[in-house]
C-alpha positions in Angstrom: 17.5 -22.5 19.4 17.1 -21.8 15.5 16.7 -18.2 14.3 12.8 -19.3 13.6 11.9 -20.1 17.4 14.0 -16.4 17.7 11.0 -14.5 14.7 8.9 -16.5 16.4 9.6 -15.3 19.8 9.5 -11.8 18.3 6.3 -12.0 16.7 4.6 -13.4 19.7 5.7 -10.6 21.7 4.4 -8.0 19.0 0.9 -10.0 18.7 1.1 -9.9 22.7 1.3 -6.0 22.7 -1.1 -6.0 19.9 -3.9 -7.7 22.4 -3.2 -5.6 25.5 -3.6 -2.2 23.0 -6.8 -4.4 22.1 -8.1 -4.9 25.9 -6.9 -1.2 26.5 -9.5 0.1 23.7 -12.0 -2.3 24.8 -11.6 -0.9 28.4 -12.5 2.4 27.2 -15.4 1.2 25.2 -17.4 -0.5 27.5 -16.3 1.8 30.5 -17.7 4.1 28.6 -20.6 2.1 27.8 -21.3 1.2 31.2 -21.0 4.5 32.9 -23.9 5.9 29.8 -25.4 3.1 31.2 -25.7 4.1 34.8 -26.5 7.7 34.0 -29.1 7.0 31.4 -30.7 4.4 35.0 -30.1 7.5 37.0 -31.5 10.2 34.7 -35.0 7.5 34.0 -34.8 7.6 37.5 -34.7 11.0 38.2 -37.5 12.0 35.7 -39.8 8.9 37.5 -39.3 10.2 40.8 -40.9 13.9 39.5 -43.6 12.1 38.3 -45.9 14.0 40.5 -44.5 17.2 39.0 -43.9 16.0 35.2 -46.5 15.1 32.7 -46.3 11.4 31.1 -45.8 12.7 27.8 -42.9 15.3 29.3 -41.4 12.3 30.9 -41.5 10.5 28.0 -40.2 13.0 25.7 -37.6 13.7 28.2 -36.4 9.9 28.8 -36.8 9.4 24.4 -34.2 12.4 23.9 -31.7 11.2 26.4 -31.9 8.4 25.1 -31.4 9.5 21.5 -28.5 11.9 22.8 -26.7 8.3 24.5 -27.4 6.5 21.0 -25.1 8.9 19.0 -22.6 8.8 22.2 -22.4 5.2 21.6 -22.5 5.4 18.2 -19.0 7.7 17.8 -17.3 5.6 21.2 -17.6 2.7 19.0 -16.6 4.5 15.7 -13.7 6.1 17.2 -12.4 2.4 19.3 -12.9 0.1 15.8 -10.5 3.2 14.3 -8.1 2.9 17.2 -8.7 -1.1 16.7 -7.9 -1.1 12.8 -4.6 1.4 13.5 -3.1 -1.7 16.0 -4.1 -3.8 13.3 -2.2 -2.3 10.5 0.7 -1.7 13.3 1.0 -5.4 14.5 0.6 -6.6 10.7 3.6 -4.5 9.6 5.7 -4.8 12.5 5.2 -9.1 11.9 5.7 -8.6 8.8 8.8 -7.1 9.1 10.4 -9.9 11.4 9.8 -12.5 9.3 11.6 -10.6 6.4 14.4 -9.9 8.4 15.0 -13.0 10.1 14.6 -15.1 6.2 17.0 -12.8 4.8 19.2 -13.1 7.6 19.2 -16.9 7.2 19.6 -16.6 3.6 22.4 -14.0 4.0 24.0 -17.0 7.1 23.7 -19.3 4.9 25.2 -17.9 1.5 28.1 -16.0 3.6 28.9 -19.4 5.7 29.3 -17.3 8.3 27.2 -19.6 11.4 26.7 -16.8 13.3 22.8 -16.7 13.9 23.3 -19.7 16.4 25.9 -17.8 18.7 23.2 -14.7 17.9 20.4 -16.8 19.4 22.2 -17.8 22.0 22.6 -14.2 23.3 18.9 -13.0 22.3 16.9 -15.8 23.4 17.8 -14.7 27.2 16.3 -11.2 26.5 13.8 -12.1 24.0 12.0 -14.8 26.7 12.4 -12.4 29.2 9.9 -9.6 27.3 8.1 -12.4 26.2 7.4 -12.9 29.8 6.7 -9.4 30.3 4.2 -9.3 27.9 1.8 -11.9 28.6 1.9 -10.7 32.3 1.1 -6.9 30.8 -1.5 -8.8 28.1 -2.8 -10.8 31.5 -3.2 -7.6 32.9 -4.8 -5.4 31.0 -7.4 -8.6 30.3 -8.5 -8.2 34.0 -9.3 -4.6 33.4 -11.4 -5.1 30.8 -13.0 -7.6 32.7 -13.6 -5.3 35.7 -14.4 -2.2 33.7 -17.4 -4.3 31.6 -18.8 -5.6 34.3 -19.3 -9.2 33.0 -17.4 -12.7 32.6 -16.0 -12.5 29.3 -13.4 -14.6 27.1 -11.5 -11.0 27.4 -8.4 -13.1 25.0 -10.5 -14.2 22.7 -12.6 -11.4 22.1 -9.1 -9.4 21.7 -7.8 -11.6 19.7 -10.8 -11.6 17.4 -10.8 -8.3 16.8 -6.9 -8.2 16.3 -7.1 -10.6 13.7 -9.9 -9.1 11.7 -7.9 -5.7 11.7 -4.9 -7.6 10.5 -7.2 -9.0 7.6 -8.5 -5.7 6.9 -4.8 -4.1 6.8 -3.5 -7.3 4.4 -6.4 -6.5 2.2 -5.9 -3.1 2.1 -2.0 -3.4 1.4 -2.8 -5.8 -1.3 -5.3 -3.4 -2.9 -2.7 -0.5 -2.6 -0.2 -2.8 -4.3 -2.4 -3.8 -7.0 -3.3 -0.6 -7.6 -0.2 0.8 -7.4 0.8 -2.2 -10.1 -2.2 -1.3 -12.5 -1.1 2.4 -12.7 3.1 1.2 -13.0 1.5 -1.1 -15.8 -0.3 1.6 -17.8 2.2 4.2 -17.3 4.4 1.3 -18.5 1.7 0.8 -21.5 1.9 3.9 -22.5 6.0 4.9 -22.5 5.7 1.9 -25.1 2.8 3.2 -26.9 4.1 6.8 -27.2 7.9 4.8 -27.8 6.2 3.1 -31.1 4.6 6.3 -32.8 7.6 8.1 -32.0 9.5 4.9 -33.6 6.9 5.2 -36.3 7.3 9.2 -36.6 10.9 8.5 -37.2 10.7 6.0 -39.8 8.6 7.8 -41.6 10.9 10.6 -41.6 13.6 8.6 -43.1 11.5 6.9 -45.3 10.9 10.4 -46.4 14.6 11.7 -46.6 15.4 8.1 -48.3 13.2 8.9 -51.1 13.7 12.3 -51.4 17.2 11.5 -51.8 16.3 9.0 -54.3 14.6 11.7 -56.1 17.0 14.0 -55.9 20.1 11.1 -57.1 17.7 10.7 -60.1 17.4 14.4 -61.1 21.2 14.5 -60.5 21.8 11.4 -62.7 19.5 12.6 -65.4 21.2 16.4 -65.5 24.9 15.2 -65.7 23.4 12.3 -68.3 22.1 15.2 -70.5 25.2 17.8 -70.0 27.3 14.8 -70.9 25.0 14.3 -74.5 25.3 18.0 -75.2 28.5 18.0 -74.3 29.3 15.0 -76.9 26.9 16.3 -79.7 28.8 19.9 -79.5 32.0 18.1 -79.8 31.0 16.4 -82.6 29.5 19.8 -84.1 32.7 21.1 -83.9 34.6 18.2 -85.1 32.7 17.9 -87.9 33.4 22.2 -88.4 37.3 21.3 -88.5 36.6 18.1 -90.8 34.8 20.3 -93.1 37.0 23.6 -93.0 40.1 20.8 -93.5 38.8 19.5 -97.2 37.7 23.2 -98.2 41.7 24.5 -97.5 
Protein backbone atom coordinates (compact mmCIF):
# COMPACT_ATOMS: atom_id res chain seq x y z
CA UNK A 1 0.00 0.00 0.00
CA UNK A 2 1.52 3.28 -1.07
CA UNK A 3 1.59 6.49 0.87
CA UNK A 4 -0.63 8.02 -1.83
CA UNK A 5 -3.36 5.52 -1.01
CA UNK A 6 -2.93 6.24 2.69
CA UNK A 7 -3.26 9.97 2.13
CA UNK A 8 -6.28 9.30 -0.07
CA UNK A 9 -7.94 7.36 2.73
CA UNK A 10 -7.24 10.23 5.13
CA UNK A 11 -8.72 12.70 2.64
CA UNK A 12 -11.80 10.49 2.24
CA UNK A 13 -12.26 10.38 6.02
CA UNK A 14 -12.03 14.17 6.20
CA UNK A 15 -14.52 14.45 3.34
CA UNK A 16 -16.90 12.04 5.07
CA UNK A 17 -16.78 14.01 8.31
CA UNK A 18 -17.36 17.18 6.31
CA UNK A 19 -20.44 15.66 4.67
CA UNK A 20 -21.65 14.47 8.08
CA UNK A 21 -21.29 17.97 9.50
CA UNK A 22 -23.11 19.37 6.46
CA UNK A 23 -25.92 16.84 7.00
CA UNK A 24 -26.24 17.90 10.63
CA UNK A 25 -26.45 21.55 9.56
CA UNK A 26 -29.04 20.63 6.92
CA UNK A 27 -31.00 18.74 9.57
CA UNK A 28 -31.17 21.88 11.69
CA UNK A 29 -32.13 23.97 8.67
CA UNK A 30 -34.76 21.66 7.18
CA UNK A 31 -36.13 20.82 10.62
CA UNK A 32 -36.50 24.49 11.51
CA UNK A 33 -38.22 25.25 8.21
CA UNK A 34 -40.56 22.27 8.63
CA UNK A 35 -41.48 23.21 12.20
CA UNK A 36 -42.12 26.76 11.07
CA UNK A 37 -44.33 25.49 8.26
CA UNK A 38 -46.37 23.44 10.73
CA UNK A 39 -46.71 26.47 12.98
CA UNK A 40 -47.90 28.64 10.07
CA UNK A 41 -50.50 26.03 9.16
CA UNK A 42 -51.76 25.79 12.74
CA UNK A 43 -51.87 29.55 13.08
CA UNK A 44 -53.85 29.93 9.83
CA UNK A 45 -56.20 27.16 10.98
CA UNK A 46 -56.84 28.89 14.32
CA UNK A 47 -57.45 32.25 12.65
CA UNK A 48 -59.85 30.77 10.12
CA UNK A 49 -61.63 28.77 12.83
CA UNK A 50 -62.52 32.05 14.54
CA UNK A 51 -63.91 33.55 11.37
CA UNK A 52 -67.22 34.44 13.05
CA UNK A 53 -65.43 36.56 15.65
CA UNK A 54 -62.85 38.14 13.30
CA UNK A 55 -63.36 40.18 10.21
CA UNK A 56 -61.80 39.23 6.91
CA UNK A 57 -59.37 42.17 7.08
CA UNK A 58 -58.26 41.19 10.56
CA UNK A 59 -57.68 37.59 9.54
CA UNK A 60 -55.70 38.70 6.50
CA UNK A 61 -53.61 41.10 8.59
CA UNK A 62 -52.83 38.43 11.20
CA UNK A 63 -51.87 35.92 8.52
CA UNK A 64 -49.66 38.45 6.69
CA UNK A 65 -47.88 39.44 9.91
CA UNK A 66 -47.25 35.80 10.80
CA UNK A 67 -45.86 35.08 7.34
CA UNK A 68 -43.64 38.15 7.55
CA UNK A 69 -42.24 36.99 10.91
CA UNK A 70 -41.77 33.49 9.49
CA UNK A 71 -39.92 34.95 6.51
CA UNK A 72 -37.49 36.80 8.80
CA UNK A 73 -36.92 33.62 10.80
CA UNK A 74 -36.26 31.57 7.65
CA UNK A 75 -33.80 34.16 6.35
CA UNK A 76 -31.93 34.15 9.65
CA UNK A 77 -31.95 30.35 9.73
CA UNK A 78 -30.56 30.08 6.20
CA UNK A 79 -27.94 32.77 6.83
CA UNK A 80 -26.73 31.01 9.97
CA UNK A 81 -26.58 27.58 8.33
CA UNK A 82 -24.81 29.00 5.26
CA UNK A 83 -22.13 30.49 7.51
CA UNK A 84 -21.78 27.20 9.37
CA UNK A 85 -21.42 25.31 6.08
CA UNK A 86 -18.80 27.81 4.93
CA UNK A 87 -16.85 27.20 8.13
CA UNK A 88 -17.04 23.44 7.53
CA UNK A 89 -15.84 23.94 3.95
CA UNK A 90 -12.87 25.99 5.15
CA UNK A 91 -11.95 23.35 7.74
CA UNK A 92 -12.22 20.49 5.23
CA UNK A 93 -10.23 22.41 2.62
CA UNK A 94 -7.40 23.22 5.06
CA UNK A 95 -7.33 19.68 6.45
CA UNK A 96 -7.21 18.13 2.97
CA UNK A 97 -4.45 20.48 1.85
CA UNK A 98 -2.54 19.65 5.06
CA UNK A 99 -2.77 15.92 4.40
CA UNK A 100 -1.52 16.36 0.83
CA UNK A 101 1.36 18.56 1.98
CA UNK A 102 2.44 16.16 4.73
CA UNK A 103 2.22 13.18 2.36
CA UNK A 104 4.30 14.87 -0.35
CA UNK A 105 6.93 16.04 2.15
CA UNK A 106 7.11 12.58 3.73
CA UNK A 107 7.57 10.95 0.34
CA UNK A 108 10.28 13.43 -0.63
CA UNK A 109 12.11 12.95 2.68
CA UNK A 110 11.89 9.16 2.48
CA UNK A 111 13.26 9.14 -1.05
CA UNK A 112 16.07 11.59 -0.34
CA UNK A 113 17.13 9.82 2.86
CA UNK A 114 16.55 6.34 1.34
CA UNK A 115 14.95 5.15 4.55
CA UNK A 116 12.19 3.09 2.91
CA UNK A 117 10.14 3.55 6.08
CA UNK A 118 6.89 4.59 4.44
CA UNK A 119 5.97 1.07 3.35
CA UNK A 120 6.25 -0.17 6.93
CA UNK A 121 4.30 2.83 8.18
CA UNK A 122 1.59 2.20 5.61
CA UNK A 123 1.28 -1.45 6.58
CA UNK A 124 0.89 -0.43 10.22
CA UNK A 125 -1.42 2.54 9.66
CA UNK A 126 -3.72 1.25 6.93
CA UNK A 127 -5.81 -1.06 9.17
CA UNK A 128 -6.57 1.76 11.60
CA UNK A 129 -7.17 4.17 8.71
CA UNK A 130 -9.57 1.70 7.07
CA UNK A 131 -11.45 1.21 10.35
CA UNK A 132 -11.73 4.96 10.83
CA UNK A 133 -12.93 5.31 7.24
CA UNK A 134 -15.67 2.71 7.86
CA UNK A 135 -16.79 4.53 11.00
CA UNK A 136 -16.88 7.82 9.12
CA UNK A 137 -18.98 6.25 6.35
CA UNK A 138 -21.48 4.86 8.88
CA UNK A 139 -21.74 8.27 10.53
CA UNK A 140 -22.29 9.84 7.14
CA UNK A 141 -25.04 7.35 6.29
CA UNK A 142 -26.73 7.89 9.66
CA UNK A 143 -26.67 11.65 9.27
CA UNK A 144 -28.15 11.26 5.77
CA UNK A 145 -31.05 9.21 7.13
CA UNK A 146 -31.59 11.85 9.81
CA UNK A 147 -31.82 14.57 7.16
CA UNK A 148 -34.40 12.56 5.21
CA UNK A 149 -36.56 11.99 8.28
CA UNK A 150 -36.44 15.60 9.42
CA UNK A 151 -37.08 17.05 5.96
CA UNK A 152 -40.03 14.70 5.42
CA UNK A 153 -39.33 14.23 1.71
CA UNK A 154 -37.14 11.99 -0.44
CA UNK A 155 -33.98 13.70 -1.52
CA UNK A 156 -30.43 12.80 -2.69
CA UNK A 157 -28.89 13.64 0.66
CA UNK A 158 -25.27 12.82 -0.16
CA UNK A 159 -25.41 14.65 -3.48
CA UNK A 160 -26.86 17.75 -1.80
CA UNK A 161 -24.30 17.67 1.02
CA UNK A 162 -21.41 17.02 -1.37
CA UNK A 163 -22.49 19.87 -3.63
CA UNK A 164 -22.76 22.29 -0.71
CA UNK A 165 -19.42 21.14 0.75
CA UNK A 166 -17.65 21.48 -2.59
CA UNK A 167 -19.13 24.96 -3.05
CA UNK A 168 -17.88 25.94 0.40
CA UNK A 169 -14.44 24.51 -0.38
CA UNK A 170 -14.25 26.43 -3.64
CA UNK A 171 -15.25 29.60 -1.85
CA UNK A 172 -12.61 28.94 0.82
CA UNK A 173 -9.95 28.32 -1.84
CA UNK A 174 -10.93 31.51 -3.66
CA UNK A 175 -10.77 33.48 -0.40
CA UNK A 176 -7.39 31.95 0.42
CA UNK A 177 -6.03 32.84 -3.02
CA UNK A 178 -7.34 36.38 -2.67
CA UNK A 179 -5.77 36.76 0.77
CA UNK A 180 -2.48 35.34 -0.53
CA UNK A 181 -2.61 37.70 -3.49
CA UNK A 182 -3.31 40.67 -1.22
CA UNK A 183 -0.45 39.69 1.10
CA UNK A 184 1.90 39.24 -1.86
CA UNK A 185 0.82 42.58 -3.30
CA UNK A 186 1.34 44.32 0.05
CA UNK A 187 4.77 42.69 0.44
CA UNK A 188 5.72 43.73 -3.09
CA UNK A 189 4.62 47.29 -2.41
CA UNK A 190 6.65 47.36 0.80
CA UNK A 191 9.68 45.97 -1.05
CA UNK A 192 9.30 48.54 -3.84
CA UNK A 193 8.99 51.26 -1.22
CA UNK A 194 12.13 50.00 0.54
CA UNK A 195 14.02 49.88 -2.77
CA UNK A 196 12.89 53.42 -3.62
CA UNK A 197 13.94 54.60 -0.16
CA UNK A 198 17.29 52.90 -0.56
CA UNK A 199 17.75 54.57 -3.94
CA UNK A 200 16.95 57.94 -2.41
CA UNK A 201 19.38 57.33 0.44
CA UNK A 202 22.05 56.18 -2.02
CA UNK A 203 21.46 59.24 -4.18
CA UNK A 204 21.68 61.56 -1.17
CA UNK A 205 24.85 59.81 0.03
CA UNK A 206 26.36 60.06 -3.45
CA UNK A 207 25.55 63.75 -3.56
CA UNK A 208 27.18 64.23 -0.16
CA UNK A 209 30.27 62.31 -1.28
CA UNK A 210 30.49 64.34 -4.47
CA UNK A 211 30.12 67.51 -2.44
CA UNK A 212 32.89 66.42 -0.07
CA UNK A 213 35.13 65.51 -3.02
CA UNK A 214 34.46 68.88 -4.67
CA UNK A 215 35.18 70.68 -1.40
CA UNK A 216 38.39 68.71 -0.97
CA UNK A 217 39.47 69.63 -4.48
CA UNK A 218 38.79 73.29 -3.79
CA UNK A 219 40.73 73.14 -0.52
CA UNK A 220 43.61 71.32 -2.23
CA UNK A 221 43.66 73.92 -4.98
CA UNK A 222 43.67 76.78 -2.47
CA UNK A 223 46.40 75.15 -0.41
CA UNK A 224 48.49 74.56 -3.52
CA UNK A 225 48.06 78.16 -4.55
CA UNK A 226 49.00 79.40 -1.08
CA UNK A 227 52.05 77.13 -1.03
CA UNK A 228 53.07 78.30 -4.50
CA UNK A 229 52.61 81.95 -3.58
CA UNK A 230 54.56 81.45 -0.36
CA UNK A 231 57.36 79.72 -2.27
CA UNK A 232 57.46 82.55 -4.81
CA UNK A 233 57.55 85.19 -2.11
CA UNK A 234 60.28 83.30 -0.27
CA UNK A 235 62.31 83.00 -3.44
CA UNK A 236 61.92 86.71 -4.20
CA UNK A 237 62.94 87.63 -0.65
CA UNK A 238 65.99 85.40 -0.93
CA UNK A 239 67.02 87.04 -4.20
CA UNK A 240 66.64 90.48 -2.68
CA UNK A 241 68.78 89.50 0.29
CA UNK A 242 71.40 88.04 -2.02
CA UNK A 243 71.36 91.16 -4.20
CA UNK A 244 71.82 93.36 -1.15
CA UNK A 245 74.69 91.21 0.02
CA UNK A 246 76.28 91.43 -3.40
CA UNK A 247 75.95 95.22 -3.49
CA UNK A 248 77.42 95.51 -0.01
CA UNK A 249 80.32 93.33 -1.06
CA UNK A 250 81.04 95.46 -4.10
CA UNK A 251 80.96 98.67 -2.06
CA UNK A 252 83.37 97.20 0.42
